[in-house]
N, C-alpha and C positions, 0 to 999 in steps of 0.2 A: 503493500499499499503507499501510496506517496503521500508525502507531507505537502499539504497545499498551501502555496502563498496567499495571504489574505490581502485582497486589493481593497484599501480604504479612501484613496484620493477621491473626491468629489469632481476633480477637474475633468475626468474622461465623461463624467455625465453631461457637462454643458458642451464639451467638443463633439461629442456623438449626437448631441440633440441639434446641434447646428449642422451637422452632416444629413440628419434625418429631414430637417426642414428644407435644406437645399435638395434633396431628392424630390420631395413633396414639390417643390418649385419647377424641377424639371420634368416630373410628370404632368404637371399642371399644364405647362407650356407645349409640351409633346403630344399630349392627348386631348384632342378638341374636347370630347366627351367632359372631361374634368374643367377644361377651360371655360366652357359655355355654362354646364351646369353649376360651377362655383360662383360665377358672378350672378346668375339669377337667384341662387340659395342666398349668397351674401346680402343683395339688393333686398331681398323679402323678409330676411331673418330677423326677428325682433330681438333675438338674445345671441347674436353672433359671436359675443365674447364666449358663450358657453361652448360654441364649437372650437374656438380656440383652447379654451380650458381642456375640454375633453382629449384633444392632440396631445397635451403634455401628460394628461392622467395616463392614458393606455401604455404610452411608451415608457413612463415612469416604472410602471409594474414589469416590464421587459429587464429593465436593469436588474431588479430583485432576482427574478428568475434566472438571470444570467449567471450571478455569484452564486445562487443556489445548485445550479447544476455544476458549476465548478467544485463545489463543496461534496457533491453526490458522486462526482468522479473520482475525487481524491480519497474520499473517506467511506463510501457506502451508504452515507446517511444525507437525507435531505433535510436541510436546515436554513434558516433565515441567514442572510451575510451575517458577519460579525461587524461589520460597519453600520452603526445605527441610522445613518443617512439611508443607505441603500435597503436596510431593514424596513424602514417607515415607508419605502416606496411601494410595498406590499399592502400596506394599511392605509395611509393617507389618501392616495388615489381612489381606492375602492369606496372608502367613504364619501368622497366627493362625489363619485358616481350617483351613489344612493341618494346624497344630498339634491342632485340635478333631478333624479326621477321623482323624489317628493316634492321639489319645487314646481317641476312642469305639470305633473297630473293634480295637484293640488290646486294650482292655479286655475285648472279648467275645472275642477270639482266646484270651486267657489263660486265660478261664471255659470257652472251648470251645463257646461259645454262638453261633457264626457262622451254624449249620445246614449243610444241604448247599450245595455251591457253586452249584448250579442255583437254589436258593431264595435264597441271599444277593445273586446277580448279578441275578435277576429283581426282588427287592425294590429293589435300588439303581437298576435301570433305572426303574422306575416310580416311583421317589421323584425322579429327575431329570429324566426326559424329559418329562412333559405341560408344566411350565412352559418349559421348553426349547423344546419345539414351538410353543407360543403366541409366543416370541420369533421364532422362525424364519418364522412367518406374518407377523408385523409387519415384519421384515427384508425378506420376500418383497413386500410390498406397497410399501415405500419404494423396494426397487431398480425395481419395476415402474414406479413413478411417474418415477424418476430417469432411467429409459432409455425414457420415451415409449410404455410397454405395447407395446414391439415385439421380437420375438425377435432378439437379436443374436449369438446362437451357435447350432451344430448343436445338435439335440436330445440327441444323446449326450453332448455337453459339460454341457447342463443337467442330466442324469441324473447325470453323474459330480459335479457340484455338490451334487445333491440327496444322494447317496450319502455324500459327505464329511461334510456338515452332520448328516446324520441318524446318522453314527457317532461324534459330538460331536468331529470332527476326527482321530480315531485312523487315519482313511484320508484321504490327500490328495487334493485336487480342484482344479479351476479356480473362479474368483470366480463369482458367481451372474451369469449373462446377460451376461457379459464386463464388469461393472461392477467397476473396480477399486479402489472405495472403500468395499467393503462392510465392510472392517476397520475403517473410521471410524464405521460405523453402529452396530457393537457394541464399539467401542474395544477390539477384539481381546481380551474378556474371556473367551472361550471357551477360551484356552488353559489355564486353570486345571481346567476341567472334563476335558479331556484328560489333564492330570495326576492328577486326582482317579481317573478310570479306570484310570490305569496303576496306581495304587496299589491299586485293588481288584482288578485282576486278579493283580496280584503277591502278594496276599495268599493265594492258592493255594499258592504256595511259602513265604511268610514265615510263615503260620501254625504251619508244622512247629516253627520256633523259639520259639513263644510260651510253651509249656507250662513251662518251667523256666528258671531264671536263668542258668544255665550256657549253654543253647542262645540266649539273648537276648544274652550277651557275644560268643558266635561270630557270631551274625547281625551284630551291631554292626562286629565286626573286617572281616568281608566286605565290609560296606558302605563303610566308611572305607577299606578298600584299594583298592576299585573307585573311589573318588571320587578318590584321589590317583594311582592307577596308571594308570588309563585314558584320561584326556584326552591325556596327551603321547604315548600310542601310536596315536591315531586317525588321525593324518596318514599314518601306515604301514600303515594298515588298509585304504584307499580302494583299491578295484579299478572300473576304468571299467566302468559299466553295472551295477555292483552294490553302489557305496556301501561302506558300512562292514559290511555283514551283520548290521545291527542293533546293532552296538556304539555307534554314535553315539545311539541312542534310549536304550540301557542307561545311557550315561553322563550322558544329560539327566535321566532319571528318577532316578538315583542321586543326582545333586546335591540334587534336592529332597528326597529320602528322608534323606539326610545332615543338611541344613540346616535342615529343619523337620518333617517327619513323625516323625523319630526323636525330636525333643524332645517330641512328644505322646506318643510310645510310651513314653518314659522316665517321663513323668508317670503313665500308666497302670501302669507296673511300680511305681512307689513308692507310687502310691494303693492299689493292690492289696495291698502289703505292711505299709505303716507307718501308724499312726493318728495324724494329725498335725493334726487338724481343729482342736485347742485352740490349737495355735500359728499356723496359717494364718488362722485369724479374727480374730486380734488387731490392734489399732490400729497397732503396729509393722510388723506384716506388711504391712498396708495402704500405710502410708506408704513403707515399702521398694518395695513394686510400682510405685506411682505414682513414685517417683524413678527406677527403672529404665526405665519408660514415657518418662519425659521425657528420659533420657539418649539413648535410642533416636532421638526424633523432633528433638532438639536437636543432636546430635553425629554420628549415624551416617550416611554416605551413603546415599541412596535406592537401594541396589542390594542384590539378594537375596544372602544370605551366611550360613554357619555361624554367624558370631557372632552377627548378629541373632536368628537362631532360639536360641540359647543365653540371651541376656540376656530374650526374650520368654518363654523357658520358665518363667522363675522368676515372674512374676506369674501367666501361666498356671496353674501347678501350684498356687498359693495359691487361683485362682478355682475349680478343679475340687475343692478341698477345702471349697468353701463360702463363701470370703470373697466379699461381695458389694459392698465398699468402703462399709461403714455402710448397708447396704441399697438402695444405688443400682441395682445390677444386678437385683434384684428388683422394681423399680418396673413395674406391670402395663403401661403404654403401651411401655416400653422392651422388656420380654419381648414383646409383641405385635411390635414392630418387628423383634426377631429371629426370630419365627415366619415372618414373610414376607420375611425377609433374602434368601433364594434368589432369590425374583423379583425382588427390590430390585437385587440385584447384577446379573442378568441384563437388566432391563428398564431401567435408569438411562442407560445409553448412549444407547439408542434414543431416550428422551424427550429428551435432552441435543443428539442429533443433530438430532432434529427442530425443537427451538427454535432451535438455532444455523443451522439450514439455512434455515428458511422464515420465521422472526421476526426473529432477530438483524440481518439486513441492513437491515431499516427502522429499526434502532435505533442504527446504527453502534456495535455491542457494545463494541468493544475500545477506544474512547475514552469511554466511559460514565464519570461519576464514581464513585467506588467504592459508595456508597450506593445509586446506580441499577442497577449491575451486581450487587450482592447481593441486590437486590429481585427482578431478572430470575432469577437462581439460585434464590433462595427459591421463586418460581412453580413453576419447573422441579421443584423438589425435592418440592413438595406434591403435584404431578403425578405423581411418582416413586412416592411412599407411598400414593396413592390407586391407581393401577395395580397396583401389587404386591400391595395388599390384594384387589382383584378376581383377580388371577391365582392368589393363593394359595387363594381361596374357591373357584375354578371349575375350576383347573387343578392345583393341588397337594391340597388337602384330600381331595378325593373317592379319592384313591389311598393316603391316609395310613392305616395300621394303627392302629386305637385312637382316632382322633380322633372327638371328643364335640361335635357339632353341636348346634343348639338342639332339634331333635325327638329326637334320640338321648338327649341330657341329659334330656328330660321323662320318656322312656320308662325311663331308669335311675331316675329319682326315684320313678315310678309302681311300679316292681317293688321298690324298696328299701321303700316304704311297705307294699305288700303284704306283703314278706316280714316286715316288722316287725309289721305286724297280726297275721300268722298267729302269730307266735312269741309274742305277748302273750295270743293265744287259746289257744294250748297250754299256757301257762304257767298262764292261768286254770284250765284243765281239769284240769292236774296238781294245783294246790292244792286244788281241790274233791274 
């Protein structure tokens, strides 16, 4: 077993992020689909800063898993990086993703614009499933290779595995084809999709509380009450063969509801009722937000907690009010990285697993010099961004309502020109 070198410098993060932004710029300018679609999306997006934020968040998790793979390769154990900065990259970005979800859908719930529940769940399914299905195909191919293209379990078990995966993990099932390391292929990131779906399904109940401030306070009291009261009671609720009758699942979801979703929901409540854009966009607000983010990465343990949600909730609130950190979050390549962030989040573990499984052994990756190691990670990251762009183009975008691609954009321009021409002609006839 090799003794791993621990990479703790944060400088490579900024260098590689600049490289990934440059790659996004190149893709945006080389591929008309992204150039026209990005412009249309940016022009109509009320919260374009959130797209820029998403681009940073998804790639942040990539850095954590890069170092976790290095530790796994050297020690045989999957663990968080020894650097608190890179370890926090696995926690804070996921927390912010949950804040974004809470904010966007609670904003709609407050306005009563979620639509019917069938429509809402149908839209969420087609937003999340296509790229997820693409990931499942890639994971299936890797499992097939690792198991020698032989069926190692009964067909019924294979069907149970498929059902579990297709349900976003809401239904439990055995590992694919008996391959126990499937979680390493996707770095177990799919747990966040399970929590997201719990939130979507819970909106059937939560939306009742969204329309008035008093109801929202009642909801907060209920959630906090469950958060503190239920966990100590769970050991006494277990019945052989029946588990905890769903109370364990309720406690699990309520933790994330209180810790993270509620911070985004609070931001939606404030944003709906108070006009604070003048304050949120100030340089003082930007510096304050950066200071709070530094506190999270420098001083908080990389463990999910309500404290982290509360601290991150402040810079998040400033961002939803339009604070772009002096225009940084509105940089178009970064916005594009935000658009493909869902695919980035799902695909980056697959790329890393492939690189560390099939390439790293020849490089003795755990003992590389820092420069050589980060070059290897940079190559993996460039592949992630390219593959995520492909996934977005062919698996996500076709199912997105209102996305304007190259051909659609051209049609819109022609219709607009036709309408303007007709208006001018009508004006001329009126003048005569």
